[in-house]
N, C-alpha and C positions, 0 to 999 in steps of 0.2 A: 504494499499499499504504499502511496506518496503523498507524504506530507508537508504542507505550507509551513515554511518555521516563521513564528512569531519572532520580533523582535521587541517586544513584551517580556515576553515567556522569558526568552533567553537572558533581560535583563535582570529580570525577578531570579533566575536561576543564579546567576551570580550574583547577586546581593547576599541572599541566602547563603554562599560560598563564604563569601568576603566576612559575613558578620558570625560564622561559624566559626572560620578560623582565626577570625580577631580574637573573639572571645577566648576560645582557646590559652592563646598568647599571653591575655591578659590575667588568665585566673593561673598559670604555671606556677607560680608563688606559692599557692597552696596545696602544690601537690609534690610537694618535697620532702614529704615523711609517707610511710608505707602507708597510715590512716590516713590522710591526705588523698592519696592516689589513689585509693583503691575503693575506699567507703567515705568519703568527701568529712572524713574526721567525724561521723557521726553528729553533722550541724545541722541537717536541711530542715527547715518547716516539714509540720506533718501535709501542711497543705500544698506547699510546693512538693513535697516529695510523691504526694497523691495524684497529682497533676503528672509528673514524670513518671509514674508509672503508667498513668494511659501514655504518654509518649513512648513510652517501652513497649508496654505492648500491643499496643495496635499500628501494627507493623505492615511491610507492603502486602503479606497474607491478608489483612485487615483492609485496608484500603484502597490496593489494586486486586485482590483476590476475592475475598467475599462477594465487591459488587458485580465482578467479572462472574465470577458464577452463579451471581441471581439472574443475570442479563440474557444468560445463555443456557438455565436451565430451570428459572423460577424457585420454586418453593424450597425443593433443595438445596438450591445454593444456600438459603438462609439459613438451614440446619448447622451450616457448618456455626455459624454465629453463635447458636444455640449452648452450643459445644465448647466454643472458644468465651464465652460468658458465665457457663454453670460453676467450672472449675474454680473460678473466686471467691464460689460461696466456701467451697471445701478447705482454700484455703484462710480464708478468714477466720472460720470459727474451728480449724485444726490447727494449721500451722502458723500463724503469723507471729503470735507473743513469743510459742517455745523456741520456735527459728530466731528471734529478735534477741530473747532471755540469754542463749546458749551462744552463739556465734560471736565472730568479731571482724574475720575480713570476707570470708568467702561460706558456702555453703556446706563446706565440707567440716569447718568449725566445729558448725551445732550437729553435724552429725556423727561425730567422733568426741564430742565432749565428754562422756560416759566409761571411754574406751581408751584413748590415749592409743590409739595404735596406730605405727606407721602403714601396714600393707590397709587397713582402711581409709587410710588419707591418700593413698596411691591409688584406691580403686576408686573413691569417689573425685579425686582428679582428672583420672582416665575418661569416669561420667563425662562429667563437666566440659572435659574438651569434644570427643564426641556428641554431644548434645547441641554445644555451641555451635558446632560445624555446621550437621543438620541445617538448625534453624538460619543460618549464614545465608545457605544456598538460595532459597526461596527471597532473600532481603536485594539477593547482587544480581539475580532474575531479573526481578522488579525492577530493576534501576537499571539496569540493559532495556528491559523493555520501554522504559521512559523516557530517555534521553535518545530515541530515532524519534518518532516524531518531537521532541521540543528543540532537539538543535540538529537535528538533521544526521546524525552518527551512528556507525554501525552499533548493535549490540554489545561487541567486546570493548569499544571505546566507552561505552555507557560504563560498564562493569569498573574498567581501568581508573574512571574518573571518582566514580563513587571510593573506590579500594583504597584510594590517595588520600581521599580529604577525611576520609573516618579514622585511615593510620595514625594521618597527622593529629586530629581531635584526641584521640586515646594517646599515644604516646607525647603528646605533651602536657598536658592536663590533667587526664585520667578521669573517675568518675567525678569531681568537681564540675568540670566544663561539658560530662555527658548527663550529669542533672538537669542543668541549667538549658541546654539545646534539648532535653529530653522535655522539659516543662513546657517551654514554647513552643516544641511542638506540636506537644499534648492539646493546648490549648488553643493554636490556628486552627488543628485539625476535626476540632467539634466546632468552631464557628467556620469555618468553609465549607463545613459537612451539613450545617443547618442553611446557609446560605443558597448552596446549591440546590438543598430538598426544596426550598421554597422558590428556588428559580425555576424547579421540575411541577410543583404545583402547581405554579402561575400558567405556566405553556400546557397543562393537563396532558395526562398519557392519550398517547396518539394509536390508536386499535384500527391501523387503516389497509394493513395488508401492504408496508414497505415493504419493496426489497431489500435484502443482505445480498450483497456480493462481497466471498471472501478474495484472499489475491490465488487461492493456490487451489490446484485440482490434485483431487488425491485418487493415485489408482490402485483398484483393488488388491488387499495383501502388501500393501507398500508398507513397509514399517515406518517408512517418514509420517507416515498419519496418526502417529504418535502422536504430535503437536496439536490436532486438533481435537485431542478428546480426552477427559478425565482421568482416566483411572488403567488406561489399555487392556481392558480384562476379556475385550473381545478380538477377532480382525479388525483393522480401523475402516474397512467398508461396512461391515453388518455394523458396527460401532456407530458410526455415523446416523447409520439407518437409525437406530433404534434410540440414539439420542435426541438425535433435533426431529424424529417421523413420532415423539410422543405426545407430552400435552403442549409445547412450542412450536415447532415446525415443521415442515413437511418436507421431505427429499426430491429435486423430481433428477430422477437418473435418467441418463441418454443410453445410448445403446454400445456394447465394445466394453463394459464392466468401468467406464469411465463414470465417476460423479462430479457430477457439473456443480459450479459453484455456486449457482442460484439459492439461495433460500426463501419459502415464503411463508407468512402467515400461517396460521392455520388455526387458531384458538385462543380466543378473549376473555376477557373478567376472569372471574373466578376460575375458571379450569386451570391458569395458569398456575395458580397455586396451590395447585394438588400435587404430590408426589411423584416421579416418574424421571423427571429431566436428568437424573444423575442414578439413581439407586435401587430404584422398581421394586419398592417396598411392598407396591400391594401384589403385581403379578409375575415378579420376577421368581427366580431360584431361590432356597432357601438359602444359596451361599451367601446371593447379593444383601440378606437381610443379617446374616451373620457379618459381612463383612463391616456392614452401617454399627451394628452394634459396636464393633470393635473400635471403628473411627472414633464415634461418640466417646465411649471409654480412654482412650487415649488422648482425645480433647481435653476433656472434664479431668481424668488425673494427670495428665501432664502440665496442665494449667498449674497446679500446686506444685509439681514440683520442677520448675524449668529455674537453673542455677542463675540465669542474671537476674528474675523476679525475684527470688529469695534474698540474693544481697543487696536489695535495696532498702530492706528492712533495716540494715547496719547502719544506714545512712540518715537515721532520725535517733533520737536521746531516749525515747521512753516505750516502756512495751503498749502504753497508751496513745504513743504517738503515733506505734505499728499500725495498732489496732484502725486510728482517725485513719489513716493515712490510703487502707483496703478501702474502708467506708468509701470516701472519696472517689478511689480508683473506679469500683463497684458501679458507683453513680454514672461516672464519665463514661465507660467502659459502655455501660447499657445504652444509654444515649446515642450514643455512637451507632451501635449495631441496631438499633431501632430506626436512623438516619438511613443506614446502607440497604436496608429492604428498600424503600422509597428509591436510591439512587441507583438500584440493579435494575429497578422497575422501568423507572425513566431512560436506561439506557437500553434495555429491549426492546419499548413500547416505540422511541425514539428513529429504530433501526443505526443506533451509532454503534453498532455490536463488531469487531472482526475477529469472525471464528478461528482463523489462524493464528491470534493471542489475542485470550478473554481476559489478562490481564489490563491490554488497552481500553476495557469499555468506560472508566469512569472519566479518562483524559478525554476521552470522542467525546462522551456526553456533553462535557466543558466545551467542547470545542464546537461541539455546537451549538452550544450559549451563546457565544460570542468569544471575544480574540481574549478578553480579560479574565473570563472563568476559569478559560484553557492556561492561561499564564500563571494565575495565582494557586489553581488545584496543582497542575506539574511544580510548581515551587512547595507547595505543602506535600503534594505525593513523596518528593524527593527526599523534603526534611523529617517524612516517618520513616524511611528509608535508613536514615540518616542517624536517627535517633536510635532505631536498633540496635541496627550493628552496633554503633558506640558499645551497647549496654552486652552486648555478647562480646565483643573483645575485652574488655575492663573484665567480664567476668570470666573469661579463658586465661587471660594475661595472669589473674590472682591463682589460677589452677597450678601455673606453671610456678610464677616465683615463689608466692605462700607456702601452696600445699606442699609440690613436688620438690624445689631447690631448697628451701627452707626446714619441713619439716619431715620428708620422708628419706631427702637424701643426706640433711643436716651440714650442709655447707653456710659454714661463720659468714654471714653477709652484714656489712651494718645497714644501718636503715637507708641510705642512699644507695648502696647497691642491690638493694632488695627491688624498691624503684624503678633504676634502670633496667634488671631483670624484667621488669614487668614491661620496661617499654619496649625491650626487645623481641619479647614474646608478642605483645601487637602485633609488632610488623610483620613478624614469619605468618601469624595468624592471620592478619589480611591479606597477604600473598596468597597464602593457602585459600581463603574466601572469595578470592578473584578466580584464582583456576576453578575451582566449581562453579562459580555462577556462569562462566562460556559452556563447561560439560553440561549443563542440565538447559541449555537456553530451550525457551519456548514450552517449557511446562507451568502448570497454571501454581501459582504461586502458595495459595491455600492447601491444596494438595503437597505440595512437599514441607509446607509446615507441618502439615498432619504424622509425619514420618520423626519430627525432630519430639514433637508432641507423645509418639507413641514410645518412644526411645525413654523418654523422662520417665511415664507413667510406669513403665516395665521395668526400670532398675532404678528411679531414684524413690520413687515413693514409696512402695512397700520395704525397702533399708529405710527411710526417714520413717515410718508412723513406727516400724517394729523397735526400733532406736529411741523414739522417743518415749513410745508409751505401753513396752512390753519388756518388764523387767527381767525375763529370762532370755533376754539374746542376749547375744555374745560379739563380740569384733568380727568373728568367723563367719557367723551369721548373715551380718551385714554383709560383709565383702562378696559372700555367696550369693546374695539377693541381686548387690549390684553387676557381676560379671554375667550370673547367667539372665539376667534381664538384658544387659548389652547384648550378649552373645546370641540369644534367643528371637531377640526384636533386628538384627542386622540381619542375620542369616535368612528369614523371612522377608525383610524387605528386600534383600538381592537375589531370590527367588520367588520375587513375588509377581503377576504378570504383568503388571507396569514396566519393570524391569526389566522384564523378558523383550519388550517392545523395545526398548532401547538398544539392549544386545543385538533386535535384526532377527527374533524368530517371533512365532506368532504367540500372542498372550495364552493361547489354549494350550502350549505347551510347557505349562509353567507346570511345578510337582504339585503348588498348593495356590489353590484360588481363591486367597485374600492380599490384600494391596495393604491391609492393615495387620498390623501384629500385635495389638495390645490386649485382645482376647485370650491369646494363648501365651504370652510371653509374661503378663500380670502374674497369673496365677503360678505359673512355674517359677519367677522372683521369688513369688511369697512362700511359694512351698519349701523351695530351698533353704530359705533364712531361715523357716521353723527346723525341718530337720536337723541343719546344722547348728542352729542353735541348743537345741535339747543335745545331741549328740558331744558338744562342747559344754557344756553347762558348769561352770566354776576355774572356766580357765581366766576369760578376758569379760566376765561378767557384769551388766550394769551394776 
C-alpha cells in the first residue's frame, strides 16, 4: 500500500523523539545509584506511578493490535481486551502488596525473599529475560509497521529507529526517565483515544458495503499467506475463507486457486459482535475452544506475573501507595479498552483496514479523519511502543546486573559499576529486540504478546503464588516451577501451528493443534513445584 507522507506527522514524531531523549539526558543525574537506575529510588508518587502503569501496560499490542483485531474480526478481537484487563484484578488482590513488601530492585527479590537461594535467583532471572524478550517482539513489530505510513520507510528502518531511541533512554537514565515517559504516554494515550472515539461517533459507523482492497494476493497453500491470518492454524487459503467469510466479510474467489484481494461487507449491526471472526467458539472444533480458554488463561494469569509490571511496585514508597497505583491503573486501562471497541468498529466500518497488516487499522482510521488526527495518533502510537519497550529493557537489565552478576555470580561491584553493567545489558538486549522485530514482521502484535503472557503465566505465577502463600514450598520447588513452565511453554510455542507456518510447512502438520500453551504449561509447572517441594521439605523451606 502506498502512503502519502504527512509533514505534520513527521514533525510531531521528531518532537516526541527530541523530548524523550532530552528528558533522559536531563534526568541522568538521578540514576547514578542502583536504586535510582533500577527503581527510581522508590520516590515516585502513587498517582504518577498509576498512570505510568497505564503507559507501561498499554503497548503496541493494545493500541495497534487490539484495534486491528476488532477491525478485522469484530467481537473476537475485543476478547483480547477482556483478557488483558482481567489480570489486573488478580494482581491487585493477591500480589501488589506482598511483592512491594518483599522486593527491592527486581521481581526476583520478592520471589527469593524467604529462601536466599542462588539457584532460584538464576532461574527467576532467566525467566525475566525470556519473557521480556518475547514481549519485546510485538513492540518492535508494531514500531516497524507504524513507521511505514508515517515516514515512508521500510519496516526494518522503523525497527532500527525505535531500538536506537529506546536504548538511549534506558542506557542513560534508567527507571527515572522511563517512569516519566510512561506517565506522559499513558495520559496522552487516554486523551487521544477519547478524541478519536468522539470523531468516529460524530462521523457515524458506515455500513454501506465499502470494498476493502489489500495489497497482495495469496496463492493456495503459500506459506507467506500466514501474514494475513491470526493463528495460522489452517491452510492459508482455507483460513482466509473461514476468517473473512464468517460474520464480517465475504470472500470472492477467482479461478485457478487464486484468492482475489477484494473483500466486501457481508453482515452489519449486531451480527458483527458475535463470536466467530477468530475463535469459532460456537461452531468450531473442540480444539478451538480449548485454544481460546488457554489464551484467556494466559492473558489473565500472565498479567499478574509480568516482571516489568511487577517492578513498578518498587518505585513507590509504601504498600498503600502500591495499592492506590493499581487502582488508578485498572481505571485507566479499563477506559482504554472500552474505547478500543469503538475505535476498532470505526476502522471496520469506514473501510480503513489493510488486511495485509491488521496492525495498521488505527493509524489508517486516523488518516481517514484528517492529517492532524493521523499525525497525533502516529506520534502517540510511537510513544506507546517507546514506553513499553523502555520498561521491558530496564527489567531485563536489572535481571542481568542485579540478579545474575551480583547475586548469582557474586561479582564484587561498586554501586557505579552495577549501574554501568545495567546500561551495557540494556544495549545488548535492545540489539536482540531489534533482530527479533525484523524476524517476526507482519504478525499481529496482540497475538505475539499472547505468547509472552502465556510464558509469564506458566513460569512465574505458580512459582510466585506458592513462594508467597504455601509454607511448605522450597527453593527447589520454585526452581522446578520456573524451569518446567518455561520449557513446556516454549516447546509448545515452537511446535504450534502458527510457527509451523513460519517454518514453511502447513499448519495441519503441527503435532499439537494449540497456539496458546498456558492450559498445558501452567498445571505442569504447578504440579512440578508441589512434587519437588514435598520431596525436599526441610532443606530450603520457607
